C-alpha positions as CSV (number, residue, x, y, z in Angstrom):
1,X,1.6,19.1,-12.8
2,X,0.4,15.8,-11.5
3,X,3.0,13.1,-10.8
4,X,2.9,10.1,-13.1
5,X,3.6,6.5,-12.2
6,X,4.6,3.1,-13.7
7,X,3.4,-0.2,-12.3
8,X,5.9,-3.0,-13.1
9,X,5.3,-6.7,-12.5
10,X,7.8,-8.1,-10.1
11,X,7.8,-11.9,-9.8
12,X,10.4,-13.8,-7.8
13,X,12.8,-11.0,-8.0
14,X,12.5,-10.4,-11.8
15,X,11.0,-7.2,-13.3
16,X,9.0,-7.7,-16.5
17,X,8.6,-5.6,-19.7
18,X,11.1,-3.0,-18.7
19,X,11.8,-2.0,-22.3
20,X,8.2,-1.0,-22.7
21,X,8.0,0.7,-19.3
22,X,11.2,2.7,-20.0
23,X,9.8,3.7,-23.4
24,X,6.5,5.0,-21.9
25,X,8.3,6.6,-18.9
26,X,10.6,8.6,-21.2
27,X,7.9,9.5,-23.7
28,X,5.8,10.8,-20.9
29,X,8.6,12.7,-19.3
30,X,9.3,14.3,-22.7
31,X,5.7,15.1,-23.6
32,X,4.3,16.0,-20.2
33,X,7.2,17.5,-18.4
34,X,9.4,18.7,-21.3
35,X,12.4,16.6,-20.2
36,X,14.5,15.3,-23.0
37,X,17.3,13.3,-21.1
38,X,16.2,9.7,-20.9
39,X,16.6,7.6,-17.8
40,X,16.3,3.8,-17.1
41,X,14.1,2.4,-14.4
42,X,16.5,-0.4,-13.7
43,X,19.0,2.2,-12.5
44,X,16.6,3.4,-9.8
45,X,14.8,0.2,-8.6
46,X,16.5,-1.6,-5.8
47,X,14.5,-4.7,-4.9
48,X,14.6,-5.5,-1.1
49,X,15.6,-9.0,-0.1
50,X,12.1,-9.6,1.4
51,X,10.4,-8.8,-2.0
52,X,12.4,-11.3,-4.1
53,X,10.0,-14.1,-3.7
54,X,6.3,-13.9,-4.8
55,X,4.4,-11.5,-6.9
56,X,4.5,-7.8,-6.3
57,X,3.5,-4.5,-8.0
58,X,6.5,-2.3,-8.2
59,X,5.1,1.2,-8.3
60,X,7.4,4.0,-9.4
61,X,6.1,7.5,-9.0
62,X,7.9,10.2,-11.1
63,X,7.8,13.8,-12.3
64,X,10.9,14.9,-14.3
65,X,12.8,12.5,-11.9
66,X,12.0,9.4,-9.9
67,X,10.2,10.4,-6.7
68,X,9.3,7.1,-5.0
69,X,9.5,3.4,-5.5
70,X,7.0,1.1,-3.6
71,X,6.5,-2.7,-3.6
72,X,3.0,-3.9,-3.0
73,X,2.1,-7.6,-2.7
74,X,-0.3,-8.5,-5.5
75,X,-3.3,-10.7,-5.5
76,X,-5.4,-11.2,-8.6
77,X,-9.1,-10.2,-8.3
78,X,-11.9,-12.0,-10.0
79,X,-13.6,-10.2,-12.9
80,X,-16.6,-12.1,-14.3
81,X,-18.8,-9.3,-15.5
82,X,-18.3,-5.8,-17.1
83,X,-20.6,-2.8,-17.5
84,X,-20.3,-0.4,-20.3
85,X,-20.2,3.2,-19.0
86,X,-19.9,6.4,-21.0
87,X,-16.9,8.6,-20.3
88,X,-16.7,11.1,-23.1
89,X,-14.6,13.6,-21.1
90,X,-12.2,11.3,-19.4
91,X,-8.6,12.0,-20.1
92,X,-5.9,9.4,-19.2
93,X,-3.4,9.9,-22.0
94,X,-0.7,9.7,-19.3
95,X,-0.6,7.4,-16.3
96,X,-1.6,10.0,-13.7
97,X,-1.3,9.3,-10.0
98,X,-4.6,11.2,-9.7
99,X,-7.3,8.9,-10.9
100,X,-10.5,10.7,-9.9
101,X,-12.2,10.6,-13.3
102,X,-11.6,6.8,-13.6
103,X,-12.7,6.2,-10.0
104,X,-16.0,8.1,-10.6
105,X,-16.7,5.9,-13.7
106,X,-15.7,2.7,-11.8
107,X,-18.3,3.7,-9.2
108,X,-21.0,3.3,-11.8
109,X,-20.3,-0.4,-12.2
110,X,-23.4,-1.5,-10.1
111,X,-23.3,-5.2,-9.5
112,X,-20.6,-5.8,-12.1
113,X,-17.0,-6.4,-11.3
114,X,-15.4,-3.8,-13.6
115,X,-16.3,-1.4,-16.4
116,X,-15.6,-0.9,-20.0
117,X,-15.4,2.9,-20.8
118,X,-17.1,4.0,-24.0
119,X,-15.6,7.3,-25.2
120,X,-17.1,9.1,-28.2
121,X,-18.9,5.9,-29.2
122,X,-15.9,3.7,-29.1
123,X,-14.9,1.1,-26.4
124,X,-11.6,2.0,-24.8
125,X,-10.3,0.6,-21.4
126,X,-11.5,-0.8,-18.2
127,X,-10.7,0.8,-14.8
128,X,-7.1,-0.5,-14.7
129,X,-6.6,-2.4,-17.9
130,X,-6.7,-2.4,-21.7
131,X,-9.4,-4.6,-23.2
132,X,-9.0,-7.4,-25.7
133,X,-11.8,-9.3,-27.5
134,X,-11.7,-12.8,-29.0
135,X,-13.5,-13.5,-32.3
136,X,-12.8,-17.3,-32.4
137,X,-9.5,-16.9,-34.1
138,X,-7.7,-13.8,-32.9
139,X,-7.6,-11.4,-30.0
140,X,-8.4,-7.8,-30.9
141,X,-7.8,-4.6,-28.9
142,X,-9.6,-1.3,-29.4
143,X,-7.6,1.2,-31.5
144,X,-9.0,3.9,-29.1
145,X,-7.4,3.2,-25.7
146,X,-7.4,5.8,-23.0
147,X,-3.8,4.7,-22.2
148,X,-1.5,2.6,-24.4
149,X,-0.5,0.0,-21.8
150,X,2.9,-1.7,-21.8
151,X,1.4,-5.2,-22.0
152,X,-0.7,-4.1,-24.9
153,X,2.4,-2.6,-26.7
154,X,4.3,-5.8,-26.2
155,X,1.5,-8.1,-27.4
156,X,0.9,-5.9,-30.5
157,X,4.6,-6.0,-31.3
158,X,4.6,-9.8,-30.9
159,X,1.5,-10.0,-33.1
160,X,-0.4,-11.9,-30.4
161,X,-3.2,-9.3,-30.5
162,X,-4.3,-6.9,-33.2
163,X,-5.9,-3.4,-33.3
164,X,-9.3,-2.5,-34.7
165,X,-12.2,-0.1,-34.0
166,X,-14.6,-1.6,-31.5
167,X,-17.9,-0.1,-30.6
168,X,-20.7,-1.5,-28.4
169,X,-22.5,-2.6,-31.6
170,X,-19.5,-4.8,-32.5
171,X,-19.7,-6.9,-29.3
172,X,-22.0,-9.7,-30.7
173,X,-19.3,-10.7,-33.2
174,X,-16.9,-11.6,-30.4
175,X,-17.0,-14.6,-28.1
176,X,-15.3,-13.2,-25.0
177,X,-13.4,-10.3,-23.6
178,X,-10.2,-10.1,-21.5
179,X,-8.3,-7.5,-19.5
180,X,-4.6,-7.0,-19.9
181,X,-2.2,-4.8,-17.9
182,X,1.3,-5.0,-16.4
183,X,0.1,-7.7,-14.1
184,X,-2.3,-9.6,-16.4
185,X,-1.0,-11.2,-19.6
186,X,-3.0,-13.3,-22.0
187,X,-2.4,-16.4,-20.0
188,X,-3.4,-15.0,-16.6
189,X,-5.9,-12.3,-17.5
190,X,-9.6,-12.5,-16.4
191,X,-11.9,-13.6,-19.2
192,X,-15.5,-12.5,-19.5
193,X,-18.2,-14.0,-21.7
194,X,-19.7,-11.4,-24.1
195,X,-23.1,-12.2,-22.5
196,X,-21.7,-10.9,-19.2
197,X,-21.1,-7.4,-20.6
198,X,-23.9,-5.2,-19.6
199,X,-25.0,-1.8,-21.0
200,X,-25.4,1.2,-18.6
């Protein structure tokens, strides 16, 4: 079985959203590896002194148990355009370390900065993030994500975003789109005008 991983935001020595990362970690260990005993990421992550200032991605690779913890300095990348690409067979129900299917779809972005994957007629995720769409009043996220992200789970629980079915035909009713993941929250995420979302 392929190892799985969690990416956790580490800023100035603080780890974010651990409750949601622990929930997904243990759900995945139970469903994918058949392990019932729960563990806590905070019991395994030791933050080096030279990683306690600044912004890092804390990447924890695991199978039934924790295999490796890495700290990677993070820099935000600009995303100003998105391309809709069809990926009816892509499977990313778990956060696999092997991302070949996603990388192949990302390679179809052309001159755009990122992709929005359309699976079975419904918009799901980008290459590394869940999508959200603003209708002038609220942010909405597709109810058909490839992977239920930890930031997405937190924002849904806090009622800062809401779920609905979103297809390519729905896009004109929205003003803009954003991308959220462990490193991108609603305040820091890249925002793309709907007119800058292009069809394959």
